[in-house]
VEXDREN-2710 file (C-alpha; in Angstrom, 1 decimal):
% VEXDREN-2710
k/r/px/py/pz
1/MET/-57.6/-17.5/4.3
2/LYS/-55.7/-16.4/7.2
3/ILE/-54.0/-19.0/9.8
4/ASP/-56.6/-18.0/12.4
5/GLU/-59.2/-18.3/10.1
6/VAL/-57.9/-21.9/9.1
7/ARG/-57.8/-22.5/12.7
8/ARG/-61.4/-21.5/13.6
9/ARG/-62.7/-23.3/10.7
10/ALA/-61.0/-26.3/10.4
11/PHE/-62.4/-29.4/12.0
12/ALA/-62.9/-32.0/9.0
13/MET/-61.3/-32.4/5.5
14/PRO/-61.6/-31.0/3.3
15/LEU/-61.3/-27.3/4.9
16/THR/-63.7/-25.6/2.6
17/SER/-66.1/-28.5/2.1
18/PRO/-66.0/-30.7/5.2
19/ALA/-67.4/-34.5/4.0
20/PHE/-69.8/-34.3/7.3
21/PRO/-71.0/-32.0/10.0
22/LYS/-70.5/-31.2/13.0
23/GLY/-72.4/-33.2/15.7
24/PRO/-74.6/-33.9/17.7
25/TYR/-75.6/-36.5/15.8
26/ARG/-79.0/-38.2/16.2
27/PHE/-80.7/-40.8/14.7
28/TYR/-84.6/-41.8/14.3
29/ASP/-86.3/-45.2/13.7
30/ARG/-82.5/-47.2/14.1
31/GLU/-83.0/-50.6/13.4
32/TYR/-81.0/-53.3/14.7
33/PHE/-80.9/-56.9/13.5
34/ILE/-78.0/-58.6/16.2
35/VAL/-77.2/-61.9/16.4
36/THR/-75.1/-63.5/19.5
37/TYR/-73.1/-66.7/18.3
38/ARG/-70.2/-68.6/19.9
39/THR/-67.0/-69.0/18.0
40/ASP/-63.3/-70.1/18.9
41/ARG/-61.8/-68.5/21.8
42/GLU/-58.0/-68.5/19.4
43/ALA/-59.6/-66.5/17.0
44/LEU/-60.7/-64.0/19.2
45/GLU/-57.4/-63.7/21.0
46/ARG/-56.1/-62.7/17.7
47/VAL/-58.1/-59.6/17.2
48/VAL/-59.1/-58.6/20.7
49/PRO/-56.3/-55.7/21.7
50/GLU/-55.3/-55.4/24.9
51/PRO/-56.2/-54.2/27.3
52/LEU/-59.4/-55.5/26.4
53/THR/-59.9/-58.9/27.6
54/PHE/-63.3/-61.1/27.4
55/ASP/-64.5/-64.0/29.3
56/GLU/-66.7/-66.4/26.8
57/PRO/-65.8/-66.5/23.0
58/LEU/-69.2/-64.7/21.7
59/VAL/-69.1/-62.2/18.8
60/LYS/-72.6/-59.9/17.9
61/TYR/-73.3/-59.8/14.2
62/GLU/-75.3/-56.7/13.8
63/PHE/-77.2/-55.5/10.6
64/ILE/-78.4/-52.2/11.5
65/ARG/-80.8/-49.8/9.1
66/MET/-80.3/-46.0/9.4
67/PRO/-83.2/-44.3/7.3
68/ASN/-83.1/-41.1/9.0
69/SER/-80.1/-39.3/10.9
70/THR/-78.9/-35.7/11.4
71/GLY/-75.7/-34.8/8.8
72/PHE/-75.0/-38.8/7.6
73/GLY/-78.7/-39.7/5.9
74/ASP/-79.6/-42.6/4.7
75/TYR/-77.8/-45.8/5.2
76/THR/-77.1/-49.0/6.5
77/GLU/-74.1/-51.1/7.9
78/SER/-73.4/-54.3/9.0
79/GLY/-70.4/-55.7/11.3
80/GLN/-69.2/-57.7/14.3
81/VAL/-68.7/-56.3/18.0
82/ILE/-67.4/-58.6/20.1
83/PRO/-68.5/-58.5/24.2
84/VAL/-65.3/-57.3/26.2
85/LYS/-64.4/-56.0/29.7
86/PHE/-62.1/-52.7/30.0
87/ASN/-60.9/-52.6/33.7
88/GLY/-63.6/-55.0/34.7
89/VAL/-66.2/-53.5/33.3
90/ALA/-68.3/-55.1/30.3
91/GLY/-68.7/-53.7/27.0
92/GLY/-68.4/-54.3/23.4
93/TYR/-65.5/-54.1/21.2
94/THR/-66.4/-53.1/17.5
95/HIS/-63.8/-55.3/15.5
96/ALA/-65.6/-54.8/11.5
97/MET/-68.0/-52.6/9.7
98/PHE/-69.5/-51.8/6.4
99/LEU/-71.5/-49.4/5.3
100/ASN/-73.1/-47.9/2.0
101/ASP/-72.8/-44.4/2.4
102/GLY/-69.9/-42.0/2.1
103/PRO/-70.4/-39.1/5.2
104/PRO/-70.6/-41.9/8.3
105/ILE/-67.9/-43.7/6.5
106/LEU/-65.3/-40.6/6.8
107/GLY/-67.1/-39.4/9.9
108/GLY/-66.7/-42.2/11.8
109/ARG/-63.3/-43.1/11.0
110/GLU/-62.0/-39.4/12.1
111/LEU/-64.2/-38.8/14.5
112/TRP/-64.0/-42.0/17.0
113/GLY/-62.1/-44.6/15.0
114/PHE/-64.8/-46.9/13.6
115/PRO/-63.1/-49.6/11.7
116/LYS/-65.7/-48.9/8.4
117/LYS/-65.1/-49.3/4.9
118/TYR/-67.4/-49.3/1.9
119/ALA/-69.8/-52.4/0.9
120/GLN/-73.3/-53.0/0.0
121/PRO/-75.2/-54.3/3.3
122/CYS/-78.7/-54.4/3.6
123/LEU/-82.2/-55.3/6.1
124/PHE/-85.4/-56.0/5.1
125/THR/-88.1/-57.8/6.3
126/ASN/-89.3/-60.6/3.7
127/THR/-92.4/-61.7/4.0
128/ASP/-92.5/-63.6/7.4
129/THR/-88.5/-63.0/8.2
130/LEU/-86.4/-60.1/9.0
131/LEU/-83.2/-60.5/6.4
132/GLY/-79.8/-59.3/7.3
133/THR/-77.0/-59.5/4.0
134/LEU/-73.8/-57.9/3.6
135/ASP/-72.3/-58.0/0.0
136/TYR/-68.8/-56.8/-0.3
137/GLY/-68.8/-55.7/-4.2
138/SER/-70.4/-58.7/-6.0
139/VAL/-69.3/-61.3/-3.2
140/ARG/-72.3/-62.1/-0.3
141/VAL/-70.3/-62.4/2.5
142/ALA/-72.9/-62.5/5.3
143/THR/-76.8/-63.6/5.3
144/GLY/-78.5/-63.5/8.7
145/ALA/-82.3/-64.7/9.3
146/MET/-84.7/-64.5/12.1
147/GLY/-88.3/-64.9/12.3
148/PHE/-90.1/-61.6/12.5
149/LYS/-91.1/-60.4/16.1
150/TYR/-91.8/-63.4/17.3
151/GLU/-91.4/-62.9/21.3
152/ALA/-91.5/-59.2/22.4
153/LEU/-88.5/-57.9/24.6
154/ASP/-88.4/-55.7/27.8
155/ASN/-87.6/-52.3/26.3
156/ALA/-85.5/-50.9/29.5
157/ALA/-83.4/-53.7/29.4
158/ILE/-82.3/-53.1/26.1
159/ALA/-81.9/-49.9/26.5
160/ARG/-79.7/-50.3/29.4
161/SER/-77.5/-53.0/26.9
162/LEU/-77.6/-50.3/24.0
163/SER/-76.2/-47.9/26.4
164/SER/-73.3/-49.8/28.1
165/PRO/-69.5/-48.8/26.8
166/ASN/-68.7/-49.4/23.3
167/TYR/-64.7/-49.3/22.5
168/LEU/-62.9/-48.7/19.2
169/LEU/-59.1/-49.0/18.3
170/LYS/-58.9/-45.1/16.5
171/ILE/-55.4/-45.4/14.3
172/ILE/-54.7/-42.6/12.4
173/PRO/-51.1/-42.6/10.3
174/HIS/-48.3/-39.6/9.8
175/VAL/-47.6/-38.3/6.9
176/ASP/-44.5/-40.9/6.4
177/GLY/-46.7/-43.8/7.4
178/SER/-46.0/-44.3/11.1
179/PRO/-49.0/-44.3/13.3
180/ARG/-49.4/-40.6/14.8
181/ILE/-52.8/-41.7/16.7
182/LEU/-53.3/-45.0/18.5
183/GLU/-55.7/-45.1/21.1
184/LEU/-58.5/-46.9/22.6
185/VAL/-61.6/-44.8/22.2
186/ASP/-64.9/-45.0/24.5
187/TYR/-67.8/-43.8/23.0
188/ARG/-71.7/-44.2/24.3
189/LEU/-75.5/-44.2/23.1
190/GLU/-77.1/-41.6/24.5
191/ASP/-80.8/-40.6/25.2
192/VAL/-82.0/-43.9/23.9
193/ILE/-85.7/-44.5/23.2
194/ILE/-86.4/-47.8/22.7
195/LYS/-89.8/-48.5/20.3
196/GLY/-89.8/-51.7/20.3
197/ALA/-87.5/-54.8/20.6
198/TRP/-88.4/-58.7/19.6
199/SER/-86.5/-62.0/19.8
200/GLY/-87.3/-65.2/17.7
201/PRO/-85.1/-68.1/16.0
202/ALA/-82.4/-66.8/13.8
203/SER/-79.6/-68.2/11.2
204/LEU/-76.4/-66.6/10.5
205/GLU/-73.8/-67.8/7.5
206/LEU/-70.4/-66.4/7.1
207/HIS/-68.3/-66.5/4.1
208/PRO/-64.4/-66.3/3.7
209/HIS/-63.3/-63.0/2.0
210/ALA/-59.8/-61.4/1.4
211/LEU/-61.3/-57.8/2.2
212/ALA/-63.8/-58.5/4.3
213/PRO/-63.0/-61.2/6.8
214/VAL/-66.1/-61.6/9.1
215/ALA/-66.0/-65.3/8.8
216/ASP/-62.5/-65.2/10.3
217/LEU/-64.7/-65.2/13.5
218/PRO/-66.7/-68.6/12.6
219/VAL/-69.9/-69.3/13.6
220/ARG/-70.1/-72.3/15.8
221/GLU/-73.4/-72.0/17.8
222/ILE/-76.4/-69.3/18.0
223/VAL/-77.1/-68.2/21.2
224/SER/-79.7/-65.6/20.9
225/ALA/-81.2/-62.7/18.3
226/ILE/-82.8/-59.6/18.4
227/HIS/-84.8/-57.0/16.5
228/VAL/-84.5/-53.4/18.0
229/ILE/-85.9/-50.0/16.8
230/ALA/-84.9/-47.3/18.7
231/ASP/-84.4/-43.0/18.3
232/LEU/-80.7/-42.5/19.8
233/THR/-77.8/-40.0/20.0
234/LEU/-74.2/-41.5/18.8
235/GLY/-72.2/-39.3/21.7
236/LEU/-68.4/-38.5/20.9
237/GLY/-65.7/-40.2/22.8
238/LYS/-63.1/-40.2/24.9
239/VAL/-59.6/-41.9/24.9
240/VAL/-59.1/-44.3/27.7
241/HIS/-55.9/-46.1/26.6
242/ASP/-52.9/-44.1/24.3
243/TYR/-50.9/-47.3/22.9
244/LEU/-48.0/-44.3/21.6
245/ALA/-47.9/-43.1/25.4
246/GLU/-46.3/-46.5/27.0
END
């Protein structure tokens, strides 16, 4: 293969059979179960990277079913998003994410910088309860429950909340192990169509695990919970802060 062809064809590893296709990436019937809870301010201060800031010590614990996505297939993920501000603009910083499918793990880490690791999350309806779980290996590390479709929410308001900025810390090492890329990335969800949104009573239980430390941001108080079904496009990102340029 000639050098020019390598340059033309290469966009992801491996060269001759990339682990994920080129975007855009559209998701249909994406299902969210999000529990917002209050945690310890000191715990958040240890994990939120500058120049991001936060006002209230809040965390959004998410369980997400993605049964139909272009390029990534059918999978589920679970993790923590922290409400933050960047230059005074409110958004969310993705702190942890666990999922059960290879292409979105590889694409998420390489393209955007999602902090994705392999685990076994689930989201399903158990009679009158929306139930989310996360197992790391054989160990249960998270369980969330919510009353199923108790109260309908305003679809337009939910669409606006999903379209707010999202921030990631992208880390790509050099061949000598030092960081070659260390950037704060801004990405957005685009063309959001809300098919339904509900709230209800909720609970969230987190268990300590050395390699899935979601319980390091402990649950002190449940603030709210929502269940959302939507179609949307995962937009590509832009670099808003380069840590290595300082």
